[in-house]
C-alpha positions in Angstrom: 0.0 0.0 0.0 1.3 3.4 -0.9 2.0 6.2 1.6 -0.6 8.5 -0.1 -3.4 5.9 0.3 -2.8 5.7 4.0 -3.2 9.5 4.4 -6.8 9.7 3.1 -9.5 11.3 5.3 -9.5 14.4 7.6 -6.8 15.3 10.0 -7.6 16.8 13.5 -6.6 20.2 12.2 -9.0 19.8 9.3 -11.9 18.9 11.6 -11.2 21.9 13.9 -11.2 24.3 10.9 -14.5 22.8 9.6 -16.1 23.1 13.1 -14.9 26.6 13.5 -16.3 27.6 10.1 -19.7 26.0 10.9 -19.9 27.8 14.2 -19.0 31.1 12.5 -21.7 30.5 9.9 -24.3 29.7 12.6 -23.3 32.9 14.5 -23.8 35.0 11.4 -27.1 33.3 10.5 -28.8 33.7 13.9 -29.3 37.5 13.6 -30.6 37.1 10.1 -33.1 34.4 11.2 -34.2 36.6 14.1 -34.7 39.6 11.8 -36.9 37.5 9.5 -38.9 36.2 12.4 -39.5 39.7 13.8 -40.6 40.9 10.4 -43.0 38.0 10.2 -44.4 38.7 13.6 -44.8 42.4 12.8 -46.7 41.6 9.6 -49.0 39.2 11.5 -49.6 41.9 14.1 -50.4 44.4 11.3 -52.9 42.0 9.9 -54.6 41.5 13.3 -54.7 45.2 14.0 -56.2 46.0 10.6 -58.9 43.4 11.2 -59.7 45.0 14.6 -59.9 48.5 13.0 -62.2 47.2 10.2 -64.4 45.6 12.9 -65.2 49.1 14.3 -66.4 50.2 10.9 -68.7 47.1 10.7 -70.1 48.0 14.1 -70.6 51.6 12.9 -72.4 50.4 9.8 -74.6 48.1 11.8 -75.5 50.4 14.7 -74.7 53.9 13.3 -72.2 54.4 16.1 -69.0 52.9 17.5 -69.0 50.6 20.5 -68.6 52.4 23.9 -65.4 52.2 25.9 -67.1 50.2 28.6 -70.9 50.4 28.8 -74.2 48.8 27.7 -74.7 48.6 23.9 -77.8 48.1 21.9 -80.2 46.0 24.1 -77.5 44.9 26.6 -78.2 44.4 30.3 -74.7 45.0 31.5 -71.6 47.0 30.7 -68.8 45.5 28.6 -65.6 46.8 26.9 -65.3 47.8 23.3 -63.4 44.6 22.6 -66.3 42.5 23.8 -68.6 44.4 21.5 -66.3 43.6 18.6 -66.4 39.9 19.0 -69.3 39.2 16.5 -67.4 41.2 13.9 -64.1 39.3 14.2 -65.7 35.8 13.7 -66.2 35.2 17.4 -70.0 35.0 17.4 -70.1 31.8 19.6 -67.9 33.4 22.3 -70.0 36.5 22.2 -73.2 34.6 22.8 -71.6 32.6 25.6 -70.3 35.9 27.2 -73.9 37.3 27.0 -75.4 34.3 28.6 -72.8 34.4 31.5 -73.1 38.2 31.7 -69.3 38.3 31.6 -69.0 36.5 34.9 -67.5 33.1 34.1 -64.5 31.7 32.2 -65.7 33.1 28.9 -63.8 36.3 29.7 -60.6 34.3 29.9 -60.8 33.0 26.4 -57.8 33.5 24.0 -59.0 35.5 21.0 -56.2 35.1 18.4 -57.1 38.3 16.5 -56.5 40.3 19.7 -53.0 38.8 20.3 -49.7 40.0 18.8 -47.3 37.2 18.0 -44.3 39.4 18.8 -45.3 39.9 22.5 -43.5 37.7 25.0 -44.9 39.3 28.2 -47.2 36.5 29.1 -45.2 33.2 29.1 -47.2 30.0 29.6 -50.4 32.0 29.4 -50.1 33.0 33.0 -52.7 35.8 32.7 -55.9 34.7 30.9 -58.0 36.6 28.4 -55.2 38.9 27.4 -55.0 41.2 24.3 -52.5 43.4 22.7 -54.5 46.1 20.8 -55.6 48.7 23.4 -58.4 51.1 22.6 -58.0 54.9 22.6 -60.1 56.3 25.5 -60.3 59.7 23.8 -62.2 58.1 20.9 -64.4 55.5 22.6 -65.2 57.3 25.8 -67.5 60.4 26.0 -65.2 61.7 28.8 -62.3 61.4 26.5 -64.1 63.2 23.7 -64.9 66.1 26.0 -61.3 66.4 27.4 -58.9 68.9 25.8 -56.1 67.2 23.8 -53.4 68.5 26.1 -55.2 67.8 29.4 -55.5 64.6 31.4 -58.8 62.8 31.5 -60.7 62.5 34.8 -60.2 59.4 37.0 -61.8 56.4 35.2 -64.8 54.6 36.4 -65.9 51.0 36.0 -68.4 52.2 33.4 -67.2 54.6 30.7 -70.0 55.5 28.3 -69.2 56.3 24.7 -71.3 57.6 21.8 -68.7 58.2 19.0 -69.5 57.5 15.4 -67.7 57.7 12.0 -67.5 60.3 10.6 -69.5 62.5 13.0 -67.1 62.7 15.9 -63.9 62.5 13.7 -63.9 66.1 12.6 -60.1 66.0 12.4 -60.3 63.1 9.8 -60.2 59.4 10.3 -56.7 59.2 8.8 -55.4 61.5 11.5 -56.8 59.7 14.5 -55.3 56.7 16.4 -58.0 54.2 17.5 -55.9 51.3 18.7 -52.2 50.8 19.7 -50.1 47.9 20.8 -49.7 47.2 24.5 -48.2 44.4 26.6 -50.5 41.5 27.4 -49.3 41.1 30.9 -46.2 42.6 32.5 -45.0 43.9 35.8 -48.1 45.4 37.4 -49.9 46.1 34.2 -51.1 44.7 31.0 -54.2 44.4 29.0 -57.2 42.0 29.1 -60.0 42.3 26.6 -62.8 42.1 29.1 -61.2 44.2 32.0 -62.9 47.3 33.2 -61.2 50.7 32.3 -60.0 51.3 35.9 -58.4 47.8 36.1 -54.6 47.4 36.1 -55.2 45.0 33.2 -57.5 47.4 31.3 -57.6 47.2 27.5 -57.2 50.9 27.1 -54.7 53.7 26.8 -54.6 57.5 26.4 -56.0 58.7 29.8 -53.1 61.2 30.4 -51.9 63.7 27.9 -48.2 63.3 27.0 -45.6 65.8 27.9 -42.4 64.1 26.6 -41.3 61.8 23.8 -41.4 58.0 24.2 -39.6 56.5 27.2 -39.3 53.1 28.8 -40.7 54.1 32.2 -41.7 57.8 32.3 -45.5 58.1 32.7 -45.5 61.6 31.1 -44.2 60.1 27.8 -46.2 59.5 24.6 -45.9 55.8 24.9 -43.6 53.3 26.7 -40.7 52.3 24.5 -40.1 48.5 25.1 -40.2 48.9 28.9 -39.3 45.3 29.6 -41.9 42.5 29.9 -40.7 41.3 33.3 -40.3 44.7 35.0 -42.8 46.4 37.2 -42.6 49.7 35.4 -45.3 49.0 32.8 -48.0 51.6 33.2 -51.5 50.1 32.8 -53.1 52.9 30.8 -50.2 53.6 28.4 -49.5 52.1 25.0 -46.3 50.1 24.7 -44.1 49.4 21.7 -43.4 45.7 21.2 -40.6 46.5 18.8 -38.5 49.6 18.2 -41.5 51.6 17.0 -45.2 51.7 18.1 -47.7 50.0 15.9 -51.1 51.8 15.7 -54.4 51.5 13.9 -56.1 54.6 12.5 -59.8 55.3 12.3 -59.7 54.9 8.5 -58.6 51.2 9.2 -55.0 51.8 8.0 -52.1 50.6 10.1 -48.7 52.4 10.6 -45.8 52.7 12.9 -45.2 55.8 15.1 -41.5 56.8 15.7 -40.3 57.1 19.3 -39.2 60.6 18.3 -42.8 61.8 17.7 -43.4 64.9 19.8 -45.9 65.1 22.7 -47.9 67.7 20.8 -48.3 65.6 17.7 -49.1 62.5 19.7 -51.8 64.3 21.7 -53.3 65.7 18.5 -53.4 62.2 17.0 -55.3 60.7 19.9 -58.0 63.4 20.0 -60.4 63.0 17.0 -62.1 66.4 17.4 -59.6 69.0 18.7 -58.9 70.8 15.4 -55.2 70.4 15.9 -53.0 69.8 12.8 -50.5 67.0 13.1 -46.9 68.0 13.2 -44.3 67.3 10.5 -42.9 64.5 12.7 -46.1 62.5 12.1 
């Protein structure tokens, strides 16, 4: 047998080089895979948010008004949130009927409604909090108290029942394309979060926009426009503020379009975008 034939195969050095190259390739691929995953999650969230925004138009067409923030609606016997009133319009008719029969008292309020859930939110591992949702409703649109409040003033302390009589286009004198109706929010984090059947004054309320902003986006400042990725496991999540799940905030507008809002948006522009009837012109930073 020749010497060359005995030296076939890989040496230890060759194997180390190959392993190193494989590890390096994997290291380079991980960020790319994560970026693709985040983009996919964002698109899914956009689709969900758009469906929620379209649902309020269907309610408006059916009842000639939008659902109230948290009140009786049509021939109801008890108050319920805007999200509950949307159930028949997002293919959740059976859940809606069960909720009516139980008058919102049993486990129906803990159901997982996929259209209400953003896939890029990791704040509720193992479904610890039941009945969560990620698309909070703007109190300044769906609540009569919010409609009456000046754009740069805080709303009054919220009650368990918050009536609302808004309608499209009557109460949107600033234009539906200039008004935020829903924004993302953590499902459950720290001492806050968002459940679709929770009352407005609950720490897990499905609302935002009670206080007028005074600063740009920040992780923990309650005077900010919205909370910028405050950290799902931390106790600094403010219940009645919107929270960005990624680097920018995802919002749904009253014309059923969906867009992102930059963390740099000014407090003045943000306040004007929340109020549907203040006559304020949105700033160039919008």
